C-alpha positions as CSV (number, residue, x, y, z in Angstrom):
1,X,92.5,100.2,104.1
2,X,90.8,97.1,105.7
3,X,87.0,97.1,107.1
4,X,86.3,99.6,108.9
5,X,87.3,103.1,107.8
6,X,91.0,103.5,107.6
7,X,92.9,101.9,109.7
8,X,96.3,100.0,110.2
9,X,99.1,101.3,113.0
10,X,101.1,104.7,112.5
11,X,102.8,107.4,114.9
12,X,102.1,110.4,115.0
13,X,101.5,114.1,117.7
14,X,100.2,117.1,118.3
15,X,101.5,120.4,119.7
16,X,104.8,119.9,121.4
17,X,103.7,116.3,122.6
18,X,105.1,113.6,119.5
19,X,102.5,110.5,120.1
20,X,101.7,107.1,118.8
21,X,99.2,104.7,119.6
22,X,97.4,101.7,118.7
23,X,92.9,101.2,117.5
24,X,91.9,97.9,117.3
25,X,88.5,97.4,115.3
26,X,86.5,93.8,116.3
27,X,83.4,93.3,114.2
28,X,81.6,90.1,113.0
29,X,79.5,88.4,110.9
30,X,76.4,89.0,113.8
31,X,78.2,91.8,115.1
32,X,81.0,94.8,115.4
33,X,83.5,95.1,118.7
34,X,86.2,97.6,118.2
35,X,89.4,97.8,120.8
36,X,91.6,100.9,121.2
37,X,95.2,101.4,122.4
38,X,96.7,104.4,122.3
39,X,99.9,105.3,122.7
40,X,102.6,108.8,124.0
41,X,105.5,110.1,122.7
42,X,107.0,112.2,124.9
43,X,110.4,112.9,123.5
44,X,110.8,110.9,120.7
45,X,108.4,107.9,119.8
46,X,107.2,105.8,122.9
47,X,105.1,106.6,125.8
48,X,107.0,106.7,128.3
49,X,104.1,106.9,130.6
50,X,102.3,104.2,132.3
51,X,99.0,103.8,131.0
52,X,95.3,102.1,131.9
53,X,92.3,103.2,129.4
54,X,89.2,101.7,128.8
55,X,86.6,102.6,125.9
56,X,83.2,101.7,125.5
57,X,80.7,102.5,122.4
58,X,77.5,101.6,121.1
59,X,75.1,102.4,118.0
60,X,72.0,100.8,118.3
61,X,69.5,101.1,114.9
62,X,65.8,103.0,115.4
63,X,64.6,101.3,112.4
64,X,66.4,98.6,110.3
65,X,68.3,95.3,110.6
66,X,71.6,96.0,110.4
67,X,75.1,94.2,112.1
68,X,75.7,95.1,116.1
69,X,77.8,97.7,116.6
70,X,80.2,99.2,119.2
71,X,83.6,99.3,120.8
72,X,85.5,97.8,124.5
73,X,88.8,97.5,125.2
74,X,91.4,97.8,127.8
75,X,95.1,99.1,127.4
76,X,97.7,99.2,129.3
77,X,101.1,101.1,128.4
78,X,104.5,99.8,130.2
79,X,107.4,101.6,130.1
80,X,110.7,100.3,131.4
81,X,109.2,96.9,131.0
82,X,112.3,94.8,131.0
83,X,114.6,96.8,130.3
84,X,114.8,101.2,129.9
85,X,114.8,101.3,126.5
86,X,111.5,99.4,126.5
87,X,107.9,99.9,126.4
88,X,105.0,97.2,126.7
89,X,101.5,98.2,124.4
90,X,99.1,96.1,125.0
91,X,95.6,95.9,124.3
92,X,93.0,93.2,125.4
93,X,89.4,92.1,124.5
94,X,87.5,89.0,124.3
95,X,89.0,86.1,122.3
96,X,91.7,88.5,121.2
97,X,95.0,90.1,122.2
98,X,97.4,93.2,120.4
99,X,100.8,93.9,121.6
100,X,104.0,96.2,120.3
101,X,107.1,96.4,121.8
102,X,108.1,99.6,121.5
103,X,112.1,100.5,121.6
104,X,113.9,103.8,121.9
105,X,116.4,104.5,119.8
106,X,118.1,107.7,118.9
107,X,116.6,110.9,119.8
108,X,114.6,111.1,116.3
109,X,113.7,107.5,115.4
110,X,112.0,104.5,117.4
111,X,111.3,100.9,116.3
112,X,108.1,98.8,117.4
113,X,107.6,94.8,116.7
114,X,104.0,93.9,116.8
115,X,101.9,90.5,117.6
116,X,98.5,90.3,117.7
117,X,95.5,88.1,116.8
118,X,92.4,86.4,118.1
119,X,89.2,85.2,116.5
120,X,86.5,86.8,114.0
121,X,89.3,89.3,112.9
122,X,88.3,89.4,109.5
123,X,84.8,89.2,110.0
124,X,82.4,90.7,106.5
125,X,79.0,92.2,106.9
126,X,77.6,92.5,102.9
127,X,75.7,95.6,103.2
128,X,73.9,97.5,100.1
129,X,71.4,99.9,99.7
130,X,70.6,100.2,103.3
131,X,70.2,96.0,103.7
132,X,72.2,93.8,105.2
133,X,72.7,90.8,103.3
134,X,72.9,88.0,106.0
135,X,73.3,85.0,103.1
136,X,76.5,86.9,101.9
137,X,78.4,87.8,105.0
138,X,80.2,85.3,106.9
139,X,82.9,85.2,109.6
140,X,87.1,85.1,109.2
141,X,89.7,84.8,111.5
142,X,93.3,86.5,111.7
143,X,96.5,87.1,113.1
144,X,100.0,89.5,112.0
145,X,103.3,90.3,113.2
146,X,104.6,93.8,112.4
147,X,107.1,96.3,112.2
148,X,107.5,99.4,112.6
149,X,109.8,102.8,112.6
150,X,108.5,106.1,113.8
151,X,111.0,108.9,112.7
152,X,110.4,112.0,113.9
153,X,111.6,115.4,111.7
154,X,111.7,118.2,114.2
155,X,111.8,116.7,117.4
156,X,112.2,121.1,119.3
157,X,109.6,122.1,116.9
158,X,106.1,122.6,118.7
159,X,104.3,121.3,115.8
160,X,106.1,117.6,115.2
161,X,106.4,116.2,111.7
162,X,106.9,112.8,111.7
163,X,107.4,109.8,109.6
164,X,106.2,106.0,110.1
165,X,106.7,103.2,107.6
166,X,105.4,99.6,108.9
167,X,105.1,95.9,107.6
168,X,102.8,94.0,108.6
169,X,102.3,90.6,107.2
170,X,98.9,89.3,107.8
171,X,97.1,85.5,108.2
172,X,93.5,85.4,107.3
173,X,90.9,82.5,106.8
174,X,87.6,82.3,107.0
175,X,84.5,80.0,107.2
176,X,80.3,80.2,107.4
177,X,78.3,81.6,110.1
178,X,74.8,80.2,110.8
179,X,73.2,82.1,108.0
180,X,75.6,82.5,104.8
181,X,74.3,81.1,102.1
182,X,75.1,77.2,101.2
183,X,75.7,78.5,98.0
184,X,77.9,81.4,99.2
185,X,81.8,80.2,98.2
186,X,83.9,81.8,100.4
187,X,87.1,83.7,99.6
188,X,90.4,81.9,99.8
189,X,92.6,81.6,103.0
190,X,95.8,83.8,102.8
191,X,98.6,85.4,103.4
192,X,98.6,89.1,103.2
193,X,101.6,91.7,103.5
194,X,100.6,95.1,104.4
195,X,102.8,97.9,103.5
196,X,102.1,101.8,105.2
197,X,103.6,105.0,105.3
198,X,103.2,108.4,105.6
199,X,103.7,111.8,107.0
200,X,101.8,113.5,109.8
201,X,102.1,117.5,111.0
202,X,100.6,117.4,114.2
203,X,98.0,115.0,115.7
204,X,95.2,114.9,117.7
205,X,93.9,112.6,120.9
206,X,92.3,109.4,121.7
207,X,89.3,111.0,123.3
208,X,85.8,110.5,122.5
209,X,86.0,114.3,121.8
210,X,89.3,115.9,122.5
211,X,89.4,119.6,123.2
212,X,93.0,120.8,120.9
213,X,93.9,119.1,117.7
214,X,95.9,119.9,115.0
215,X,97.5,118.0,112.1
216,X,97.7,117.4,108.2
217,X,98.2,113.9,107.3
218,X,99.4,111.9,104.0
219,X,99.2,108.0,103.6
220,X,100.0,105.2,101.6
221,X,98.8,101.7,102.0
222,X,99.8,98.6,100.0
223,X,98.1,95.2,100.2
224,X,100.1,92.2,98.2
225,X,98.2,89.0,99.1
226,X,99.4,85.8,98.4
227,X,96.0,84.0,97.0
228,X,93.5,85.5,95.0
229,X,90.1,84.9,92.5
230,X,86.1,84.6,92.7
231,X,83.9,84.2,95.5
232,X,80.2,84.5,96.8
233,X,77.8,83.6,93.9
234,X,80.9,83.6,91.0
235,X,79.9,87.5,90.9
236,X,82.7,89.6,93.2
237,X,86.7,89.1,93.3
238,X,89.4,89.4,95.6
239,X,92.1,91.5,94.3
240,X,95.8,90.1,94.5
241,X,97.0,93.5,95.3
242,X,95.5,96.8,96.3
243,X,96.7,99.9,96.7
244,X,94.7,103.1,99.0
245,X,95.8,106.9,99.1
246,X,94.2,109.2,101.6
247,X,94.6,112.2,103.1
248,X,93.2,114.4,106.1
249,X,93.2,118.1,107.7
250,X,91.6,119.1,110.9
251,X,91.6,121.2,113.8
252,X,90.3,121.0,117.4
253,X,90.0,124.1,119.2
254,X,88.8,125.4,122.7
255,X,87.5,128.7,123.3
256,X,89.0,129.4,127.0
257,X,86.8,132.3,127.8
258,X,83.5,130.6,127.0
259,X,84.7,126.9,127.2
260,X,82.8,126.1,124.0
261,X,85.3,123.2,121.9
262,X,84.4,123.6,118.1
263,X,86.1,120.7,115.9
264,X,86.6,120.3,112.0
265,X,87.7,117.6,109.8
266,X,88.0,117.2,106.2
267,X,89.1,113.7,105.0
268,X,89.6,112.5,101.7
269,X,90.8,108.8,99.8
270,X,91.0,106.9,96.9
271,X,92.4,103.5,95.8
272,X,93.7,101.3,93.0
273,X,92.7,97.9,92.0
274,X,90.3,98.1,95.4
275,X,87.7,95.5,96.1
276,X,85.5,94.9,99.1
277,X,88.3,94.1,101.5
278,X,90.3,97.4,100.7
279,X,87.0,99.5,100.2
280,X,86.8,102.8,102.5
281,X,83.5,101.7,104.6
282,X,81.2,104.7,105.6
283,X,78.7,105.4,108.2
284,X,77.6,105.2,112.0
285,X,79.2,107.6,114.6
286,X,81.8,106.0,116.7
287,X,84.7,108.0,117.3
288,X,87.1,105.7,118.4
289,X,86.6,102.9,115.5
290,X,89.8,104.2,113.9
291,X,92.8,106.7,113.7
292,X,90.7,108.1,111.0
293,X,87.3,107.4,111.7
294,X,84.4,107.4,108.8
295,X,81.4,109.1,111.1
296,X,77.9,109.2,109.2
297,X,75.5,110.4,112.1
298,X,72.5,107.9,111.6
299,X,73.8,105.5,109.6
300,X,74.6,102.1,110.1
301,X,77.9,101.3,111.3
302,X,80.1,100.7,107.9
303,X,77.2,101.2,105.4
304,X,79.1,102.4,102.4
305,X,81.4,101.0,100.6
306,X,83.7,103.6,98.2
307,X,86.7,103.3,96.0
308,X,87.0,107.4,96.4
309,X,85.3,109.5,98.8
310,X,85.0,113.1,100.6
311,X,83.9,113.6,103.5
312,X,83.4,116.6,105.9
313,X,82.7,116.2,110.1
314,X,82.1,119.1,112.3
315,X,80.9,119.3,116.2
316,X,80.4,121.8,118.9
317,X,80.4,121.2,122.2
318,X,78.6,123.6,124.7
319,X,79.0,123.3,128.8
320,X,75.7,123.6,130.9
321,X,77.4,124.1,133.8
322,X,80.5,126.5,135.3
323,X,82.5,123.2,135.5
324,X,82.1,121.8,132.4
325,X,80.9,118.4,133.2
326,X,77.5,118.6,132.3
327,X,77.6,119.0,128.2
328,X,75.5,119.0,125.0
329,X,77.0,118.4,121.5
330,X,75.8,118.8,118.2
331,X,77.5,116.6,115.3
332,X,77.6,116.9,111.2
333,X,78.8,114.9,108.5
334,X,78.7,115.5,104.9
335,X,80.3,112.6,102.2
336,X,80.8,112.9,98.2
337,X,81.9,109.2,97.2
338,X,82.4,106.8,94.3
339,X,80.8,103.3,95.2
340,X,82.9,99.8,95.4
341,X,82.2,98.1,92.7
342,X,78.7,95.7,93.2
343,X,77.8,97.8,96.2
344,X,76.1,100.5,94.2
345,X,72.8,102.8,95.3
346,X,71.4,106.1,94.4
347,X,73.2,108.9,95.1
348,X,76.1,110.2,95.5
349,X,76.0,112.6,98.1
350,X,75.1,111.2,102.4
351,X,74.6,113.3,104.8
352,X,73.7,113.3,109.1
353,X,73.4,114.9,112.7
354,X,73.6,114.0,116.0
355,X,73.1,115.6,119.5
356,X,74.7,114.3,122.2
357,X,74.9,114.7,126.1
358,X,77.8,114.2,128.0
359,X,79.0,114.3,131.2
360,X,82.7,114.1,132.8
361,X,83.5,113.8,136.2
362,X,85.9,115.1,138.1
363,X,89.5,115.0,136.7
364,X,88.0,113.8,133.9
365,X,88.5,110.4,134.9
366,X,84.7,109.2,133.5
367,X,83.3,111.1,130.7
368,X,79.8,109.3,129.3
369,X,78.0,110.6,126.8
370,X,74.4,109.4,125.7
371,X,73.3,110.5,122.3
372,X,70.6,110.4,118.8
373,X,71.6,110.5,115.1
374,X,69.4,111.1,112.3
375,X,70.8,109.9,108.4
376,X,69.3,112.4,106.1
377,X,70.2,110.4,103.3
378,X,70.0,106.4,104.5
379,X,68.4,104.4,103.0
380,X,66.1,102.4,104.2
381,X,61.9,100.6,103.8
382,X,59.9,103.8,104.1
383,X,62.4,105.7,101.5
384,X,65.5,108.0,103.0
385,X,66.3,109.1,106.4
386,X,67.6,106.1,109.4
387,X,67.6,106.6,113.3
388,X,69.9,105.7,115.9
389,X,71.0,106.0,119.6
390,X,74.9,105.6,120.7
391,X,76.7,105.1,124.1
392,X,79.8,106.4,124.5
393,X,82.1,105.8,128.0
394,X,86.0,106.6,128.3
395,X,87.3,105.2,131.8
396,X,90.8,106.4,132.3
397,X,92.1,104.2,135.2
398,X,95.3,107.0,135.4
399,X,93.9,110.6,135.7
400,X,93.9,110.4,139.3
401,X,97.9,109.9,139.6
402,X,98.4,112.9,136.6
403,X,98.3,116.6,137.4
404,X,97.6,117.5,133.5
405,X,96.3,115.4,130.7
406,X,98.9,114.8,128.1
407,X,98.2,115.0,124.7
408,X,98.3,111.9,122.7
409,X,97.7,110.1,119.1
410,X,95.6,107.6,118.1
411,X,97.0,105.2,115.8
412,X,94.5,102.2,114.7
413,X,94.1,98.9,112.7
414,X,90.9,96.9,113.1
415,X,90.3,93.3,114.2
416,X,88.5,91.4,116.4
417,X,84.2,90.9,117.4
418,X,84.3,88.0,120.2
419,X,82.1,89.9,122.7
420,X,78.9,90.5,121.1
421,X,79.4,87.0,119.2
422,X,79.7,85.1,122.6
423,X,76.6,87.1,124.0
424,X,74.9,87.7,120.3
425,X,71.8,85.6,121.3
426,X,71.2,87.7,124.4
427,X,71.9,90.9,122.6
428,X,68.9,90.5,120.2
429,X,71.2,89.0,117.2
């Protein structure tokens, strides 16, 4: 599991419809730019519906210095691309492109071939005890191809059970940023082969706050690297291989009589032979950062790095008007974790809360949310307690052409961060 939470491509679905998609996360030495794309599976594993989706999110800490954190993407899904059994899914972002060609097989099994690459995809920010160490952070670029198999065990059931298998050779190269310490040795450029497999019962939509979802899933990912060894100040190591295991149980439910939406999400993970590049990274509130976002409101994005963790998150949405266009949302998270070696700090328990005001346009074409978060146990210069504000925006360009929004499930790698790298000075980097 690379930087940015649990984030590599996989397939899933939920409640009669069966889906898959992709979230690509970008972040630089200075910034984080996340890109997401989602696909719907109606009869197999390939999205049969034309789709255009734009998402934007941003977190700004009120105190402390941290990499800029946000996400932005444009996604296009084209069924019937060249041939009736082909579907092209494409994510476009500054300095990065991620694509997959879906091939419809039988009713139960589909295949996918992906190509992705661009700038700043493998950059790394070192954060320890609430401080961003710019001299130990660096830029990374990369690209990959992927080969995917998506199998549905029960096509006639309301709640689908899917198996996912993915192999993705990935090439990473690293370079210094302007503030990287002169005596800091970069990790070696290398090829990694990432193998992921999992079982998912149900699924959840890739929306800021979905209205319905049910998922129980379990996953394994192996990362096998061509080069390894020490780097930094000869005090940290890139391992030749790492193994990650995680699971999630999630429920999202809307009470139709009062139109309130409640969500609860329990995610836990462990790793073997982990290092900084395979760590689970928790912090911030960016719901579409990955398929399994590890949100801790009020913390810097990816502030905490763990080899083992358990995270419980909840949210509750209340409409403020009869049409549900205006809403108020409360969120909260609590986590217990064992830190990645070299990134330890006092206390293994962390918690955060937040509140937000939202607006949905008619037919939910546009959804905007602004909010405030407080990290109860985040370490800051004054002691404990971190604060941040955030903006989330969702624009569904195809919503007006649909009589009913379909449910579809998100997947996710993470990659580039070119927008904030380009405009970092203007943004106050």
